TORDRENTI-917505 format. One record per residue: y, x, z of N, C-alpha, C, O in turn. Coordinates in Angstrom, 2 decimals. Layout:
n_north|n_east|n_up|ca_north|ca_east|ca_up|c_north|c_east|c_up|o_north|o_east|o_up
Y|X|Z|Y|X|Z|Y|X|Z|Y|X|Z
...
This chain:
n_north|n_east|n_up|ca_north|ca_east|ca_up|c_north|c_east|c_up|o_north|o_east|o_up
131.00|38.81|136.81|129.94|39.41|135.98|130.34|39.33|134.52|130.80|38.29|134.04
130.14|40.43|133.81|130.47|40.45|132.39|129.43|39.64|131.61|128.24|39.71|131.94
129.84|38.87|130.59|128.89|38.04|129.85|127.94|38.86|129.01|128.25|39.98|128.61
126.75|38.27|128.73|125.77|38.92|127.87|126.16|38.72|126.42|126.53|37.62|126.01
126.09|39.80|125.65|126.39|39.73|124.22|125.29|40.45|123.45|124.62|41.33|123.99
125.12|40.08|122.20|124.14|40.75|121.34|124.91|41.43|120.22|125.79|40.84|119.60
124.56|42.68|119.97|125.24|43.40|118.91|125.06|44.90|119.11|124.12|45.33|119.77
125.96|45.68|118.53|125.90|47.13|118.66|126.12|47.51|120.11|127.14|47.15|120.69
125.19|48.24|120.69|125.26|48.55|122.11|125.23|50.04|122.40|125.95|50.82|121.78
124.39|50.41|123.34|124.38|51.78|123.86|123.54|52.70|122.99|122.53|52.29|122.41
123.97|53.96|122.91|123.16|54.93|122.16|123.17|56.32|122.76|122.66|57.26|122.15
123.74|56.48|123.97|123.76|57.79|124.61|123.52|57.61|126.11|124.33|56.98|126.80
122.41|58.17|126.60|122.00|57.93|127.97|121.80|59.24|128.74|121.48|60.28|128.16
122.02|59.16|130.06|121.57|60.23|130.94|120.45|59.64|131.79|120.60|58.56|132.36
119.34|60.35|131.87|118.22|59.95|132.71|118.24|60.78|133.99|118.21|62.01|133.94
118.28|60.11|135.13|118.17|60.77|136.43|116.80|60.42|136.98|116.53|59.25|137.25
115.91|61.42|137.14|114.52|61.13|137.49|114.11|61.83|138.78|114.42|63.00|138.98
113.41|61.10|139.63|112.90|61.64|140.88|111.55|62.31|140.63|110.56|61.64|140.34
111.52|63.64|140.74|110.34|64.41|140.38|109.17|64.21|141.34|108.03|64.47|140.97
109.43|63.74|142.57|108.33|63.63|143.54|107.64|62.27|143.51|106.64|62.07|144.19
108.17|61.33|142.72|107.53|60.02|142.60|106.25|60.14|141.75|106.22|60.87|140.76
105.21|59.43|142.15|103.93|59.45|141.44|104.12|58.99|139.99|104.72|57.95|139.73
103.60|59.79|139.05|103.63|59.47|137.61|105.05|59.43|137.03|105.25|58.86|135.96
106.03|60.03|137.72|107.40|59.99|137.20|107.50|60.67|135.84|108.22|60.19|134.96
106.80|61.79|135.64|106.84|62.50|134.36|106.32|61.59|133.24|106.88|61.57|132.15
105.26|60.86|133.52|104.66|59.96|132.53|105.67|58.90|132.10|105.83|58.65|130.90
106.33|58.27|133.05|107.26|57.19|132.72|108.55|57.71|132.10|109.17|57.02|131.29
108.97|58.90|132.47|110.14|59.50|131.82|109.83|59.78|130.35|110.69|59.58|129.49
108.63|60.24|130.07|108.25|60.49|128.67|108.24|59.19|127.86|108.67|59.17|126.71
107.76|58.10|128.45|107.80|56.80|127.78|109.25|56.39|127.52|109.58|55.89|126.44
110.11|56.62|128.51|111.53|56.30|128.38|112.18|57.13|127.28|112.94|56.60|126.47
111.90|58.42|127.25|112.47|59.30|126.23|112.01|58.89|124.83|112.81|58.87|123.89
110.72|58.56|124.69|110.20|58.12|123.39|110.87|56.81|122.94|111.19|56.64|121.77
111.07|55.90|123.90|111.69|54.61|123.56|113.14|54.80|123.12|113.59|54.15|122.18
113.84|55.70|123.78|115.24|55.99|123.40|115.28|56.59|122.00|116.12|56.22|121.18
114.38|57.53|121.74|114.34|58.17|120.43|113.99|57.18|119.33|114.58|57.22|118.26
113.03|56.30|119.59|112.60|55.34|118.57|113.68|54.31|118.26|113.64|53.65|117.22
114.65|54.17|119.17|115.78|53.27|118.94|117.01|54.03|118.43|118.13|53.52|118.47
116.77|55.27|117.95|117.81|56.10|117.32|118.97|56.37|118.28|120.12|56.46|117.86
118.64|56.51|119.57|119.64|56.87|120.58|119.31|58.26|121.11|118.26|58.82|120.78
120.18|58.81|121.94|119.99|60.15|122.47|120.00|60.10|124.00|120.48|59.14|124.60
119.45|61.17|124.62|119.40|61.22|126.08|119.42|62.66|126.57|119.07|63.60|125.85
119.85|62.81|127.83|119.70|64.06|128.58|119.03|63.70|129.89|119.34|62.66|130.49
118.12|64.56|130.36|117.37|64.27|131.57|117.69|65.27|132.67|117.71|66.48|132.43
117.95|64.75|133.88|118.16|65.59|135.06|117.10|65.21|136.09|116.98|64.04|136.46
116.33|66.20|136.57|115.29|65.94|137.56|115.82|66.20|138.96|116.54|67.17|139.20
115.45|65.32|139.90|115.79|65.50|141.30|114.54|65.94|142.06|113.51|65.26|142.03
114.65|67.09|142.73|113.57|67.58|143.59|114.02|67.48|145.05|115.19|67.25|145.33
113.09|67.67|145.98|113.42|67.58|147.40|114.60|68.47|147.78|115.48|68.07|148.55
114.61|69.68|147.23|115.63|70.65|147.61|116.76|70.74|146.59|117.51|71.72|146.58
116.89|69.74|145.73|117.92|69.77|144.69|119.11|68.92|145.08|118.97|67.74|145.42
120.30|69.52|145.03|121.53|68.76|145.21|121.93|68.24|143.84|122.27|69.03|142.96
121.91|66.93|143.65|122.20|66.35|142.34|123.60|66.71|141.87|123.80|66.97|140.68
124.56|66.71|142.78|125.92|67.06|142.40|125.99|68.47|141.81|126.72|68.73|140.86
125.20|69.37|142.40|125.17|70.75|141.90|124.51|70.81|140.53|124.93|71.57|139.66
123.47|70.00|140.33|122.73|70.02|139.06|123.57|69.53|137.89|123.38|69.99|136.76
124.50|68.62|138.15|125.24|67.99|137.05|126.66|68.54|136.89|127.41|68.08|136.02
127.04|69.49|137.73|128.46|69.90|137.75|128.94|70.48|136.43|130.12|70.39|136.12
128.04|71.08|135.64|128.44|71.68|134.37|128.09|70.82|133.16|128.21|71.26|132.02
127.64|69.59|133.42|127.25|68.72|132.31|128.45|67.96|131.75|129.42|67.69|132.45
128.36|67.65|130.47|129.42|66.91|129.77|129.00|65.45|129.65|128.03|65.13|128.98
129.75|64.56|130.32|129.42|63.14|130.30|130.31|62.33|129.36|130.30|61.10|129.39
131.06|63.01|128.53|131.94|62.31|127.60|131.10|61.49|126.62|130.15|62.00|126.03
131.45|60.22|126.45|130.75|59.35|125.53|129.44|58.81|126.06|128.71|58.13|125.33
129.10|59.11|127.33|127.85|58.59|127.89|127.97|57.08|128.07|128.98|56.58|128.58
126.93|56.35|127.64|126.96|54.88|127.72|126.39|54.33|129.00|126.87|53.32|129.51
125.36|54.99|129.55|124.72|54.47|130.76|123.85|55.54|131.40|123.42|56.48|130.74
123.60|55.37|132.70|122.65|56.21|133.42|121.40|55.37|133.71|121.50|54.28|134.26
120.24|55.90|133.33|118.96|55.25|133.63|118.30|56.06|134.74|118.00|57.24|134.55
118.08|55.44|135.88|117.58|56.14|137.06|116.11|55.79|137.26|115.76|54.62|137.41
115.26|56.81|137.26|113.81|56.61|137.38|113.38|57.05|138.78|113.43|58.24|139.10
112.95|56.10|139.59|112.54|56.42|140.96|112.45|55.16|141.79|111.55|54.34|141.61
113.39|55.01|142.69|113.44|53.82|143.54|114.87|53.61|144.01|115.80|54.19|143.45
115.04|52.80|145.03|116.39|52.52|145.53|117.08|53.79|146.04|118.28|53.97|145.83
116.32|54.67|146.71|116.91|55.91|147.21|117.44|56.79|146.09|118.52|57.37|146.21
116.69|56.88|145.00|117.13|57.68|143.85|118.36|57.06|143.22|119.28|57.77|142.82
118.38|55.74|143.14|119.54|55.03|142.59|120.80|55.31|143.42|121.87|55.53|142.87
120.65|55.28|144.73|121.80|55.53|145.62|122.31|56.95|145.45|123.52|57.16|145.37
121.41|57.92|145.39|121.82|59.31|145.20|122.57|59.49|143.88|123.58|60.19|143.82
122.06|58.86|142.83|122.71|58.96|141.52|124.07|58.29|141.53|125.04|58.82|140.98
124.15|57.13|142.14|125.42|56.38|142.20|126.49|57.17|142.93|127.65|57.19|142.51
126.12|57.81|144.03|127.10|58.58|144.80|127.52|59.85|144.06|128.69|60.23|144.10
126.58|60.48|143.38|126.89|61.73|142.68|127.74|61.50|141.43|128.51|62.37|141.03
127.59|60.30|140.81|128.24|60.04|139.53|129.28|58.92|139.63|129.67|58.34|138.62
129.72|58.61|140.84|130.59|57.44|141.05|131.92|57.53|140.34|132.55|56.51|140.07
132.38|58.75|140.01|133.69|58.90|139.38|133.66|58.55|137.90|134.72|58.43|137.27
132.46|58.39|137.33|132.35|58.06|135.91|132.29|56.54|135.73|131.90|55.81|136.65
132.67|56.08|134.55|132.84|54.64|134.34|131.61|53.96|133.76|131.59|52.74|133.63
130.56|54.73|133.40|129.41|54.10|132.77|128.54|53.37|133.82|128.56|53.73|135.00
127.80|52.36|133.38|126.96|51.58|134.30|125.61|52.25|134.56|125.22|53.20|133.88
124.90|51.73|135.57|123.61|52.26|136.00|122.54|51.18|135.88|122.81|49.99|136.06
121.31|51.62|135.58|120.17|50.73|135.63|118.97|51.55|136.12|118.82|52.72|135.76
118.11|50.93|136.93|117.00|51.66|137.52|115.64|51.23|137.00|115.41|50.05|136.71
114.72|52.21|136.88|113.31|51.95|136.61|112.58|52.13|137.93|112.59|53.23|138.49
111.95|51.09|138.43|111.41|51.11|139.78|110.03|51.78|139.84|109.05|51.27|139.31
109.98|52.96|140.51|108.70|53.59|140.84|108.49|53.59|142.34|107.55|54.21|142.85
109.37|52.88|143.07|109.30|52.86|144.53|108.57|51.62|145.03|107.67|51.10|144.37
108.98|51.15|146.21|108.31|50.01|146.85|109.13|48.73|146.71|108.76|47.84|145.95
110.25|48.64|147.45|111.03|47.41|147.43|111.79|47.25|146.12|111.63|46.24|145.44
112.62|48.23|145.77|113.29|48.21|144.47|114.33|47.13|144.30|114.40|46.52|143.23
115.16|46.87|145.32|116.23|45.88|145.19|117.23|46.29|144.12|117.82|45.43|143.46
117.44|47.59|143.93|118.48|48.07|143.02|117.95|48.38|141.63|118.74|48.71|140.74
116.66|48.28|141.43|116.06|48.69|140.15|115.72|47.47|139.30|114.98|46.59|139.74
116.27|47.41|138.12|116.18|46.23|137.27|115.01|46.28|136.30|114.50|45.23|135.89
114.56|47.49|135.93|113.53|47.63|134.89|112.17|47.88|135.53|112.01|48.81|136.32
111.19|47.06|135.19|109.82|47.30|135.62|109.23|48.42|134.77|109.47|48.48|133.56
108.47|49.30|135.38|107.95|50.47|134.66|107.04|50.10|133.49|106.86|50.88|132.56
106.46|48.90|133.55|105.58|48.46|132.46|106.36|47.89|131.28|105.77|47.60|130.23
107.67|47.72|131.43|108.46|47.11|130.36|109.60|48.03|129.89|110.68|47.56|129.52
109.35|49.32|129.92|110.39|50.28|129.54|110.80|50.16|128.07|112.00|50.08|127.80
109.86|50.13|127.10|110.28|50.10|125.68|111.16|48.91|125.34|112.19|49.07|124.69
110.76|47.70|125.76|111.57|46.52|125.43|112.91|46.53|126.16|113.90|46.01|125.65
112.95|47.13|127.35|114.21|47.22|128.10|115.19|48.15|127.41|116.39|47.87|127.35
114.69|49.27|126.89|115.55|50.20|126.16|116.10|49.54|124.91|117.27|49.70|124.57
115.26|48.79|124.22|115.70|48.06|123.02|116.85|47.11|123.37|117.81|47.00|122.61
116.75|46.43|124.50|117.81|45.51|124.90|119.10|46.26|125.24|120.19|45.76|124.96
118.98|47.45|125.84|120.18|48.24|126.12|120.88|48.63|124.82|122.10|48.54|124.72
120.10|49.06|123.85|120.66|49.49|122.56|121.29|48.29|121.84|122.28|48.45|121.12
120.72|47.11|122.03|121.24|45.91|121.36|122.31|45.19|122.18|122.80|44.14|121.78
122.66|45.77|123.32|123.72|45.19|124.17|123.32|43.84|124.78|124.17|42.99|125.01
122.03|43.66|125.02|121.51|42.41|125.56|121.34|42.53|127.07|120.23|42.70|127.57
122.44|42.45|127.80|122.43|42.59|129.25|123.76|42.11|129.80|124.69|41.82|129.06
123.84|42.04|131.13|125.09|41.75|131.82|125.40|42.91|132.76|124.54|43.74|133.05
126.64|42.95|133.24|127.04|44.00|134.19|127.57|43.36|135.46|128.46|42.51|135.41
127.02|43.78|136.59|127.50|43.35|137.91|128.34|44.45|138.53|128.05|45.63|138.37
129.39|44.04|139.22|130.23|44.98|139.95|129.78|45.01|141.40|129.75|43.97|142.06
129.44|46.19|141.92|129.03|46.34|143.31|130.06|47.20|144.05|130.36|48.32|143.63
130.59|46.67|145.14|131.57|47.42|145.91|130.91|48.57|146.67|129.74|48.50|147.05
131.69|49.63|146.89|131.25|50.76|147.69|132.23|50.95|148.85|133.33|50.40|148.83
131.82|51.73|149.84|132.67|52.04|150.98|133.15|53.48|150.89|132.45|54.36|150.38
134.34|53.71|151.39|134.91|55.05|151.49|135.12|55.35|152.97|135.71|54.55|153.69
134.64|56.49|153.42|134.83|56.92|154.80|135.58|58.23|154.85|135.29|59.15|154.08
136.54|58.33|155.77|137.37|59.54|155.87|137.42|59.99|157.33|137.69|59.19|158.23
137.17|61.29|157.55|137.27|61.86|158.89|137.49|63.36|158.78|137.34|63.95|157.71
137.86|63.98|159.89|138.08|65.43|159.90|136.81|66.17|159.53|136.85|67.12|158.75
135.68|65.74|160.09|134.43|66.47|159.87|133.80|66.16|158.51|133.14|67.03|157.94
134.00|64.95|157.99|133.35|64.55|156.74|134.23|64.77|155.52|133.73|64.87|154.40
135.55|64.83|155.73|136.44|64.73|154.58|136.35|63.31|154.05|136.32|62.36|154.82
136.30|63.17|152.74|136.17|61.85|152.11|134.79|61.73|151.48|134.41|62.57|150.67
134.05|60.70|151.85|132.72|60.49|151.29|132.53|59.00|151.00|133.33|58.17|151.44
131.46|58.68|150.26|131.29|57.31|149.77|129.86|56.82|150.04|128.92|57.61|150.16
129.73|55.50|150.12|128.42|54.90|150.37|128.28|53.62|149.56|129.21|52.82|149.47
127.11|53.43|148.98|126.80|52.19|148.27|126.17|51.17|149.23|126.45|49.98|149.13
125.33|51.64|150.16|124.68|50.76|151.12|125.42|50.67|152.45|125.87|49.60|152.85
125.55|51.81|153.13|126.14|51.76|154.46|126.63|53.12|154.94|126.20|54.17|154.46
127.53|53.05|155.92|127.91|54.21|156.72|127.41|53.91|158.13|127.83|52.93|158.75
126.52|54.76|158.65|125.88|54.50|159.93|126.28|55.54|160.97|126.44|56.72|160.66
126.45|55.07|162.19|126.79|55.92|163.33|125.64|55.85|164.33|125.14|54.76|164.62
125.23|57.01|164.86|124.10|56.97|165.78|124.02|58.18|166.67|124.89|59.06|166.66
122.94|58.22|167.45|122.71|59.32|168.37|122.30|60.57|167.61|121.62|60.50|166.58
122.71|61.72|168.13|122.33|62.98|167.54|121.06|63.52|168.17|120.02|62.86|168.13
121.13|64.72|168.76|119.93|65.36|169.32|119.50|64.75|170.64|118.31|64.73|170.95
120.46|64.25|171.42|120.15|63.68|172.72|119.75|62.21|172.59|119.95|61.59|171.55
119.19|61.66|173.65|118.79|60.25|173.67|119.79|59.41|174.46|119.46|58.31|174.91
121.01|59.93|174.61|122.02|59.20|175.37|122.49|57.96|174.62|122.48|57.92|173.39
122.91|56.97|175.39|123.59|55.81|174.81|124.94|56.27|174.27|125.63|57.07|174.90
125.32|55.76|173.08|126.63|56.11|172.52|127.57|54.92|172.64|127.15|53.76|172.62
128.85|55.23|172.76|129.87|54.19|172.82|130.80|54.36|171.64|131.33|55.45|171.41
131.00|53.28|170.88|131.81|53.32|169.66|132.79|52.14|169.68|132.39|50.99|169.80
134.06|52.46|169.55|135.10|51.43|169.56|135.44|51.04|168.13|135.70|51.90|167.30
135.44|49.73|167.85|135.75|49.21|166.53|137.20|48.72|166.50|137.60|47.85|167.27
137.98|49.30|165.58|139.36|48.87|165.34|139.45|48.28|163.94|138.92|48.84|162.99
140.10|47.14|163.82|140.30|46.47|162.53|141.80|46.31|162.30|142.49|45.66|163.07
142.28|46.92|161.21|143.72|46.92|160.89|144.56|47.38|162.08|145.62|46.83|162.37
144.05|48.42|162.76|144.79|49.05|163.85|144.63|48.39|165.21|145.16|48.90|166.19
143.91|47.26|165.29|143.75|46.55|166.56|142.32|46.70|167.07|141.36|46.54|166.32
142.20|47.00|168.36|140.88|47.14|168.96|140.20|45.78|169.01|140.78|44.81|169.51
138.96|45.70|168.50|138.22|44.44|168.49|137.13|44.43|169.56|137.04|43.50|170.36
136.29|45.48|169.58|135.19|45.53|170.53|134.69|46.97|170.64|134.82|47.75|169.71
134.13|47.29|171.80|133.48|48.59|171.98|131.98|48.35|172.15|131.55|47.60|173.03
131.21|49.01|171.30|129.75|48.86|171.32|129.11|49.99|172.13|129.51|51.15|172.00
128.12|49.65|172.96|127.30|50.63|173.65|125.85|50.37|173.25|125.35|49.26|173.39
125.19|51.42|172.77|123.82|51.26|172.33|123.38|52.49|171.56|123.78|53.61|171.87
122.54|52.26|170.54|122.05|53.38|169.73|122.98|53.71|168.57|122.87|54.79|167.99
123.90|52.80|168.23|124.82|53.11|167.14|125.36|51.86|166.47|125.38|50.77|167.04
125.82|52.06|165.22|126.53|51.02|164.50|126.31|51.23|163.00|126.29|52.36|162.53
126.16|50.12|162.25|126.03|50.19|160.80|127.18|49.41|160.17|127.39|48.24|160.47
127.92|50.08|159.28|128.97|49.42|158.49|128.43|49.32|157.07|128.28|50.34|156.39
128.14|48.11|156.61|127.39|47.93|155.36|128.17|47.13|154.33|129.03|46.32|154.66
127.84|47.38|153.07|128.31|46.59|151.94|127.37|45.41|151.74|126.30|45.38|152.35
127.73|44.42|150.91|126.77|43.37|150.56|125.49|43.92|149.92|124.41|43.40|150.17
125.61|44.97|149.10|124.42|45.60|148.54|123.54|46.15|149.65|122.31|46.04|149.58
124.15|46.74|150.67|123.42|47.31|151.79|122.96|46.30|152.82|122.32|46.67|153.80
123.27|45.01|152.61|122.88|44.01|153.59|121.37|43.83|153.66|120.86|43.31|154.66
120.64|44.24|152.62|119.18|44.14|152.63|118.52|45.46|153.00|117.31|45.62|152.84
119.31|46.42|153.50|118.77|47.73|153.86|118.82|47.92|155.39|118.28|47.10|156.13
119.45|48.99|155.85|119.46|49.34|157.28|120.07|48.22|158.11|119.58|47.92|159.20
121.13|47.60|157.62|121.79|46.53|158.35|120.82|45.38|158.64|120.81|44.83|159.74
120.01|45.02|157.64|119.03|43.96|157.81|117.99|44.34|158.87|117.59|43.50|159.68
117.56|45.60|158.86|116.58|46.07|159.84|117.12|45.99|161.26|116.36|45.89|162.22
118.45|46.04|161.39|119.09|45.95|162.70|119.48|44.52|163.06|120.15|44.29|164.08
119.08|43.56|162.25|119.36|42.16|162.55|120.58|41.59|161.86|121.02|40.49|162.21
121.13|42.31|160.88|122.32|41.84|160.18|122.01|40.76|159.16|120.85|40.56|158.82
123.04|40.06|158.67|122.85|38.97|157.70|122.61|39.51|156.29|122.97|40.64|155.98
122.01|38.67|155.46|121.82|38.99|154.05|122.95|38.35|153.25|123.19|37.14|153.37
123.65|39.15|152.43|124.74|38.65|151.61|124.39|38.82|150.14|123.61|39.70|149.78
124.96|37.98|149.30|124.85|38.17|147.86|125.50|39.51|147.52|126.64|39.75|147.90
124.78|40.40|146.81|125.32|41.75|146.56|126.60|41.78|145.73|127.27|42.81|145.69
126.94|40.67|145.08|128.17|40.62|144.28|129.37|40.21|145.12|130.50|40.27|144.63
129.16|39.81|146.36|130.25|39.35|147.21|131.11|40.51|147.68|130.74|41.67|147.49
132.25|40.21|148.29|133.22|41.25|148.68|133.49|41.12|150.17|134.49|40.55|150.59
132.58|41.67|150.97|132.69|41.63|152.42|132.14|42.92|153.02|131.43|43.67|152.35
132.48|43.15|154.28|131.98|44.32|155.00|131.28|43.82|156.26|131.82|43.01|157.01
130.07|44.31|156.50|129.26|43.88|157.64|129.26|44.96|158.71|129.05|46.14|158.41
129.50|44.57|159.95|129.41|45.48|161.09|128.23|45.02|161.94|128.26|43.93|162.51
127.19|45.86|162.04|125.97|45.48|162.76|125.63|46.54|163.81|125.49|47.71|163.47
125.50|46.15|165.08|125.13|47.11|166.12|123.65|47.50|166.03|122.82|46.71|165.61
123.35|48.73|166.43|121.97|49.22|166.49|121.53|49.22|167.95|122.08|49.96|168.77
120.55|48.40|168.28|120.02|48.29|169.65|121.13|48.24|170.69|121.21|49.13|171.54
122.00|47.22|170.65|123.11|47.14|171.59|122.62|46.91|173.02|121.60|46.27|173.25
123.37|47.46|173.98|123.00|47.33|175.39|123.73|46.19|176.07|123.76|46.12|177.30
124.32|45.30|175.28|125.05|44.17|175.84|124.79|42.94|174.98|124.88|43.01|173.76
124.47|41.81|175.61|124.22|40.58|174.87|125.47|40.12|174.13|125.37|39.55|173.04
126.63|40.37|174.71|127.88|39.89|174.12|128.23|40.61|172.82|129.01|40.10|172.02
127.65|41.80|172.59|127.96|42.55|171.37|126.73|42.69|170.48|126.65|43.62|169.67
125.77|41.77|170.61|124.51|41.90|169.89|124.54|41.33|168.48|123.60|41.53|167.72
125.62|40.63|168.12|125.68|39.99|166.81|126.49|40.80|165.81|127.37|41.58|166.18
126.18|40.58|164.54|126.95|41.21|163.47|128.30|40.52|163.31|128.47|39.36|163.68
129.25|41.26|162.74|130.55|40.72|162.37|130.74|40.93|160.88|130.51|42.04|160.38
131.15|39.89|160.15|131.42|40.01|158.72|132.93|39.94|158.52|133.58|38.98|158.92
133.49|40.98|157.87|134.93|41.11|157.69|135.28|41.00|156.21|134.49|41.37|155.35
136.47|40.50|155.93|136.90|40.44|154.53|137.21|41.84|154.02|137.53|42.75|154.79
137.12|41.99|152.72|137.04|43.32|152.13|138.35|44.10|152.21|138.35|45.33|152.06
139.48|43.42|152.42|140.76|44.13|152.41|141.13|44.83|153.70|142.17|45.47|153.76
140.29|44.72|154.74|140.66|45.30|156.03|140.43|46.81|156.05|139.66|47.36|155.25
141.11|47.46|156.98|140.87|48.88|157.24|140.18|49.00|158.60|140.68|48.51|159.61
139.03|49.65|158.59|138.22|49.79|159.79|138.34|51.21|160.32|138.40|52.17|159.54
138.37|51.34|161.61|138.30|52.66|162.22|137.28|52.63|163.35|137.32|51.75|164.20
136.37|53.58|163.34|135.38|53.72|164.40|135.75|54.96|165.22|135.82|56.07|164.70
135.98|54.73|166.52|136.37|55.84|167.40|135.26|56.10|168.42|134.80|55.16|169.07
134.83|57.35|168.56|133.84|57.65|169.59|134.47|57.57|170.98|135.61|57.97|171.18
133.71|57.05|171.93|134.17|56.99|173.31|133.29|57.93|174.12|132.13|57.61|174.40
133.83|59.09|174.49|133.05|60.09|175.21|133.28|59.95|176.70|134.42|59.93|177.17
132.19|59.86|177.45|132.31|59.73|178.90|132.44|61.08|179.59|132.99|61.17|180.68
131.93|62.12|178.95|132.02|63.46|179.51|131.81|64.48|178.40|131.50|64.10|177.27
131.98|65.75|178.71|131.84|66.79|177.70|130.40|66.94|177.21|130.16|67.48|176.13
129.45|66.45|178.01|128.04|66.66|177.70|127.62|66.03|176.37|126.78|66.57|175.66
128.21|64.89|176.03|127.79|64.22|174.79|128.88|64.23|173.72|128.88|63.39|172.82
129.82|65.17|173.83|130.94|65.21|172.88|130.51|65.46|171.45|131.15|64.97|170.52
129.44|66.20|171.25|129.02|66.50|169.88|127.68|65.86|169.56|126.92|66.36|168.73
127.40|64.74|170.21|126.09|64.14|170.03|126.14|62.74|169.42|125.26|61.92|169.66
127.17|62.49|168.62|127.22|61.28|167.79|127.33|61.76|166.34|128.11|62.65|166.03
126.53|61.15|165.46|126.55|61.55|164.06|126.95|60.36|163.20|126.76|59.20|163.58
127.51|60.67|162.03|127.83|59.65|161.03|127.08|60.01|159.75|127.09|61.17|159.33
126.44|59.02|159.14|125.58|59.27|157.99|125.93|58.33|156.85|126.07|57.12|157.06
126.07|58.87|155.65|126.41|58.09|154.46|125.15|57.84|153.63|124.55|58.77|153.09
124.77|56.58|153.55|123.61|56.16|152.74|122.33|56.92|153.10|121.49|57.15|152.23
122.18|57.30|154.35|120.95|57.93|154.80|120.73|59.33|154.30|119.64|59.88|154.47
121.76|59.95|153.69|121.57|61.28|153.12|122.48|62.33|153.76|121.99|63.27|154.39
123.79|62.18|153.62|124.72|63.18|154.15|125.10|62.82|155.58|125.67|61.75|155.83
124.79|63.71|156.52|125.00|63.45|157.94|125.96|64.49|158.51|125.83|65.69|158.24
126.93|64.01|159.31|127.95|64.88|159.90|128.05|64.60|161.40|127.76|63.49|161.86
128.47|65.62|162.15|128.78|65.43|163.56|130.09|64.66|163.68|131.05|64.94|162.95
130.14|63.69|164.57|131.33|62.87|164.76|132.09|63.35|165.99|131.61|63.22|167.11
133.25|63.90|165.76|134.06|64.42|166.87|135.37|63.66|167.03|136.11|63.90|167.98
135.66|62.75|166.13|136.90|61.99|166.18|136.77|60.73|165.37|135.67|60.40|164.93
137.87|60.00|165.16|137.83|58.71|164.45|137.36|58.86|163.00|137.59|59.88|162.36
136.72|57.82|162.50|136.32|57.73|161.09|136.93|56.46|160.53|136.64|55.36|161.01
137.76|56.59|159.50|138.35|55.43|158.84|137.47|54.96|157.70|136.94|55.78|156.95
137.31|53.65|157.57|136.44|53.08|156.54|137.16|51.94|155.84|137.77|51.09|156.48
137.07|51.93|154.51|137.63|50.82|153.72|136.84|50.71|152.43|135.98|51.55|152.13
137.12|49.69|151.66|136.49|49.55|150.35|136.93|50.69|149.45|138.12|51.03|149.42
135.99|51.28|148.72|136.32|52.33|147.76|137.13|51.75|146.61|137.02|50.57|146.30
137.94|52.59|145.98|138.79|52.13|144.87|137.98|51.65|143.68|138.36|50.68|143.02
136.87|52.33|143.40|136.07|52.00|142.22|134.77|51.31|142.62|134.12|51.71|143.58
134.40|50.28|141.87|133.10|49.65|142.05|132.04|50.41|141.26|132.35|51.18|140.35
130.79|50.18|141.64|129.67|50.68|140.85|129.26|49.59|139.87|129.06|48.44|140.26
129.12|49.95|138.61|128.66|49.01|137.59|127.14|49.09|137.49|126.57|50.16|137.28
126.49|47.92|137.65|125.03|47.87|137.57|124.60|46.90|136.48|125.06|45.77|136.41
123.70|47.38|135.63|123.20|46.56|134.52|122.17|45.56|135.03|121.25|45.91|135.76
122.35|44.31|134.65|121.40|43.25|135.00|120.77|42.73|133.72|121.47|42.32|132.79
119.43|42.74|133.67|118.72|42.33|132.47|117.87|41.09|132.68|117.57|40.37|131.73
117.49|40.82|133.92|116.63|39.67|134.18|117.46|38.40|134.27|118.67|38.45|134.52
116.82|37.26|134.07|117.48|35.96|134.15|117.45|35.40|135.57|118.15|34.43|135.87
116.64|36.01|136.45|116.51|35.49|137.81|117.76|35.79|138.63|118.39|36.83|138.44
118.10|34.89|139.53|119.24|35.05|140.40|118.88|35.83|141.65|117.73|36.20|141.86
119.90|36.09|142.48|119.70|36.89|143.69|118.69|36.25|144.64|117.86|36.96|145.21
118.73|34.94|144.81|117.82|34.28|145.74|116.37|34.38|145.27|115.46|34.50|146.09
116.16|34.33|143.96|114.80|34.50|143.43|114.30|35.91|143.69|113.15|36.12|144.09
115.17|36.89|143.45|114.81|38.29|143.71|114.52|38.49|145.20|113.55|39.15|145.56
115.36|37.91|146.05|115.20|38.03|147.49|113.84|37.47|147.94|113.13|38.09|148.72
113.51|36.30|147.42|112.22|35.67|147.78|111.05|36.55|147.36|110.08|36.68|148.09
111.14|37.15|146.17|110.07|38.00|145.66|109.95|39.30|146.45|108.85|39.73|146.79
111.10|39.94|146.73|111.07|41.25|147.38|110.69|41.17|148.86|110.00|42.05|149.37
111.14|40.10|149.54|110.88|39.99|150.98|109.56|39.28|151.29|109.21|39.11|152.45
């Protein structure tokens, strides 16, 4: 984690705002006024249900941008992180959602939080992401997880897990979640996976409703491994009925192996509170 310093800080922001969140316009206006009163500048991009964020920002100039402020919830933060992952600036969220594990700024404390950003009064955490590669998906990225599951049919799926080229186990059930430490409190946790400190460097493999007691537990792997998930088709009937989904948004049909490893670049997240991960965990859960 980068140390906290006080001094000349940020003065150019991009605001990514979820338009369907209650009172989002109100809080974005407070955020814009706070940025202006601190003699900084901003550009705002709104996310709607039918808006592809990547398409919205493709012609924007991010040169000299200091940070992205995401107004919404964890889902909005994930969409912004995936769309802007190639840029080096850090992210911070204003929580208008429910759980808000990824959002550091409380909506009632926007003005003072902006002042701290401008004064460089914060720390930066590095969060690892996953990269998945397959014929059907090409190359895609996830901050929380890459999940494999049933498609249109209700058939049991079989997925073989290979680690560094060696077969480890074949899972039969509803699917499989490959999660980052950040994603350990999301889908993986709902499937019975362990909770990890989000700053740690590990990969979690958690089965979804496994049909075997011997494969019912999660596996935690060190971050340098290369994972491959291979579909095991019993007949032609279910050949196109396994899907792979990145962070609950982009879903593809799985027709062959999917390789997974740590992404080359981490996501930088601004931390402003003094509370540690365990304190946040106790409060959120």
